C-alpha positions in Angstrom: -0.1 0.0 0.2 1.6 3.3 -1.2 0.5 6.2 1.0 1.3 9.8 1.5 1.3 11.8 4.6 1.2 15.8 4.5 2.3 17.4 7.6 1.4 21.3 7.5 3.4 22.1 10.9 4.1 26.0 12.1 7.8 26.0 10.8 8.0 23.5 7.8 5.7 21.7 5.7 6.7 17.9 5.0 5.6 15.3 2.4 6.4 11.6 3.1 5.3 9.0 0.6 6.0 5.4 1.8 5.0 1.9 1.2 3.3 0.1 3.9 3.1 -3.7 3.9 1.1 -5.6 6.6 3.9 -6.7 9.6 6.9 -5.4 7.6 6.6 -1.5 8.8 7.3 1.1 6.4 9.6 1.9 3.5 10.1 5.5 2.5 9.7 6.4 -1.1 10.5 10.0 -1.3 10.7 12.9 1.2 10.2 16.6 0.5 10.0 19.7 2.8 9.5 23.5 2.4 9.9 26.0 5.3 7.1 28.7 5.1 7.2 29.4 8.5 3.5 30.4 9.2 4.1 30.5 12.7 6.1 33.6 12.7 3.2 35.6 11.6 0.5 33.8 13.6 2.4 33.7 16.9 2.8 37.6 16.7 -0.9 38.6 15.6 -3.0 35.5 16.2 -3.8 35.2 12.4 -2.4 34.5 8.7 -1.5 37.6 6.9 -2.3 38.0 3.5 1.7 37.5 2.7 1.9 34.4 5.1 -1.2 32.7 3.7 0.0 32.9 0.1 3.5 31.6 1.2 1.8 28.8 3.0 0.0 27.9 -0.3 2.8 28.4 -2.6 4.5 25.8 -0.3 1.8 23.3 -0.5 1.6 23.8 -4.2 5.5 22.9 -4.3 4.9 19.8 -2.8 1.9 18.5 -4.4 3.5 17.4 -7.6 5.9 15.3 -5.4 3.2 13.6 -3.9 1.2 13.2 -7.1 4.2 12.0 -9.1 4.2 9.0 -6.5 0.7 8.1 -7.5 -0.2 7.2 -3.7 -3.3 5.3 -2.9 -4.2 8.0 -0.5 -3.0 11.5 0.8 -3.5 12.5 4.7 -3.0 16.1 5.3 -2.7 17.4 8.5 -2.2 21.0 10.1 -0.5 21.6 14.0 -0.2 24.3 16.4 -0.2 27.2 14.1 -3.0 26.3 12.1 -5.0 25.2 15.2 -4.4 28.7 16.8 -4.9 31.0 13.8 -8.0 33.0 13.9 -8.3 32.7 10.2 -6.9 29.0 10.0 -10.1 27.9 8.5 -9.5 30.0 5.4 -6.2 28.2 4.9 -7.7 24.9 5.3 -10.5 26.0 2.7 -8.2 27.4 0.0 -6.0 24.0 0.4 -9.3 22.2 -0.5 -10.5 24.5 -3.3 -6.9 24.8 -4.7 -5.4 21.3 -4.5 -8.3 19.3 -3.6 -6.8 18.1 -0.1 -8.9 17.9 3.0 -6.6 19.1 5.7 -7.2 17.8 9.4 -6.5 20.3 12.3 -5.7 17.8 14.7 -4.8 18.6 18.5 -1.7 18.6 20.5 -2.4 15.2 22.0 -3.4 13.8 18.7 0.1 15.1 17.3 2.0 13.5 20.4 0.4 9.9 19.8 1.1 9.9 16.0 4.7 11.1 16.7 4.8 8.2 19.2 3.4 5.5 16.7 5.8 6.8 14.4 8.9 6.5 16.3 8.0 3.5 17.9 7.9 1.7 14.6 11.3 3.1 13.5 12.9 2.4 16.7 11.6 -1.4 16.7 10.8 -4.0 19.2 13.7 -2.7 21.4 11.3 -0.2 22.8 9.8 -0.9 26.3 8.9 2.2 28.5 9.8 5.3 26.5 9.0 9.4 26.9 8.9 10.9 23.7 9.4 14.9 23.3 8.4 16.3 19.9 9.6 20.0 19.4 8.0 21.9 16.7 7.7 25.4 15.7 4.6 25.9 17.7 4.4 23.4 20.4 6.2 20.5 22.5 4.5 17.2 22.6 5.4 14.8 25.3 4.1 11.2 25.3 4.6 8.4 27.8 4.5 5.1 26.4 5.3 1.4 27.3 5.7 -0.7 23.8 2.3 0.0 22.0 0.6 1.4 24.9 0.3 4.9 25.6 0.4 6.1 29.2 -0.2 9.7 29.2 0.2 12.6 26.6 0.5 16.5 27.1 1.3 19.4 24.7 2.1 23.1 25.5 2.9 26.1 23.7 7.0 25.6 23.5 7.7 25.6 20.0 10.9 27.4 18.5 9.3 29.6 16.4 7.1 30.7 19.2 10.3 31.3 21.4 11.8 33.6 18.7 8.8 35.6 18.7 8.4 35.6 22.4 12.2 36.2 23.2 13.8 38.1 20.7 17.4 38.3 21.0 20.0 40.5 19.5 22.9 39.2 16.9 24.6 37.4 18.4 22.5 37.0 21.5 24.0 39.0 24.6 24.4 36.8 27.9 21.1 38.7 29.1 19.4 37.3 26.1 20.4 34.0 26.9 19.4 34.1 30.4 16.0 35.4 29.6 15.5 32.4 26.9 16.7 30.2 29.6 13.9 31.5 32.0 11.5 31.2 29.4 12.3 27.7 28.5 13.0 26.5 31.7 9.8 27.5 33.2 7.4 26.6 30.6 9.0 23.2 30.5 8.7 22.7 33.9 5.0 23.6 34.1 4.4 21.2 31.2 6.5 18.4 32.8 5.1 18.6 36.5 2.6 15.8 36.3 5.3 13.6 34.8 7.9 14.0 37.6 6.8 10.9 39.7 6.4 8.9 36.6 8.8 6.0 35.2 9.8 7.8 31.9 12.0 5.0 30.6 14.1 6.1 27.6 13.9 9.4 26.6 13.6 10.3 23.0 13.8 13.5 21.0 12.3 13.6 17.4 11.5 16.6 14.9 13.4 18.9 13.2 15.3 20.9 15.7 16.9 17.6 17.4 17.8 16.3 14.1 19.5 19.4 13.3 21.2 19.5 16.6 22.5 16.2 16.0 23.6 17.1 12.5 25.7 19.8 14.1 27.0 17.9 16.6 27.9 15.3 14.6 30.2 17.9 12.0 31.6 19.3 15.2 32.5 15.9 16.2 30.9 16.4 19.7 29.2 12.9 19.0 30.6 10.0 16.7 29.7 10.3 13.2 28.3 6.6 13.6 27.8 3.7 15.6 27.2 3.9 19.4 26.1 7.3 20.6 25.8 8.8 17.3 21.9 9.1 17.4 22.1 10.8 21.0 22.3 14.2 22.2 23.6 14.9 25.9 23.1 17.3 28.5 27.0 18.1 28.2 26.7 18.4 24.3 23.7 20.6 24.1 25.6 23.0 26.5 28.2 23.0 24.3 26.4 23.7 21.3 24.6 26.5 22.9 27.7 28.1 24.0 29.3 27.9 20.5 26.2 29.0 18.5 25.6 32.0 20.7 29.1 33.0 20.3 28.5 33.5 16.4 26.6 36.1 14.4 23.8 34.7 12.2 25.8 35.0 9.1 28.5 32.7 10.5 26.1 30.3 12.3 24.5 29.7 8.7 27.8 28.1 7.6 28.5 26.2 11.0 29.1 22.3 9.6 26.3 20.3 9.8 23.8 23.5 10.2 20.8 24.0 8.0 21.0 27.6 7.1 17.1 27.7 7.4 17.3 26.9 11.1 20.3 28.9 12.0 17.9 31.7 13.4 16.2 29.5 15.9 18.5 26.7 16.5 19.8 28.6 19.8 16.4 29.0 21.0 15.5 25.2 20.2 18.7 23.7 21.9 17.7 25.7 25.1 14.4 24.4 25.2 15.8 20.8 24.6 18.6 21.2 27.6 15.5 22.4 29.8 14.0 19.2 29.0 16.8 17.1 30.0 17.8 19.4 32.7 14.4 19.1 34.7 14.1 15.4 33.8 17.8 14.8 35.6 18.4 12.6 32.7 22.3 12.7 31.2 21.2 12.0 27.6 18.5 11.3 25.0 18.0 9.4 21.8 17.3 11.0 18.6 14.9 9.5 16.2 13.8 10.8 12.7 10.5 9.0 12.3 7.4 10.8 14.1 4.1 12.5 13.2 4.0 11.6 9.6 5.2 8.1 9.9 2.5 7.7 12.6 -0.2 9.1 10.2 0.5 6.7 7.5 1.0 3.4 9.6 -2.3 4.2 11.7 -4.3 4.6 8.3 -2.8 1.5 6.9 -3.8 -0.4 9.9 -7.6 1.0 9.9 -7.6 -0.1 6.0 -6.0 -3.7 7.0 -8.5 -4.2 10.0 -11.7 -3.0 7.9 -10.7 -5.5 4.8 -10.2 -8.3 7.6 
């Protein structure tokens, strides 16, 4: 079964096309991404501006041909934090439907967490027992505690990287006062989110989504973690501290040229690293695993399972 997932996030829009076979997991056919960063306008004003709406539709228009040329049996389109919050988010959903024939489902933070866990668990395989997943996006941070296939607890809070940039702007490069303000913002919000989790058995801590992967990429390029083998898919508290110090010392123009850096993330990477460092500090865990698979993979797998159940 060939399926496509279209994930319209606050920072990035992603298309994933994959083959799914019963009992054999998911095989990626093609991925594509655009970064319209719709949350930049929405988190400041509470709505899509005309320019942000057109930028978002243009990004969808560039991803639709990628999906169509792969001829999936179904296209599963979802929107997350920014569209949830935008007072005129329904306008964007309606325009996507009229222009591209796609029905976009605006999903809750808890549903986002559940799907991210399903996707990550599928990639990590049968080795996953008790685990706690953190999905840091542009607009929100989702957390889900699971044990194998069972989800025990989910939560979501407005602690995304674009929101952090909007609410805690910094000079270029950020000053020590700027960094302390971002740290207070991140630590306070993450601590409030994690308060109900403090007495739970969290198992392995897993980080997914673009910021965690971007930080891992830079850490590998700077040889702070191995390029392959044991430890190559992990970020530690110590490594995050070194990354924050290194990146914060650079102006944005130089940050874009750091080895392993995606230039499109250079202006938000420090805020994201501080939020993830807050997670590990508050949980008092030395390191976390970084996982590529998340919401999109979970969306495809959940749809496939429903189709198989209906056919049984």
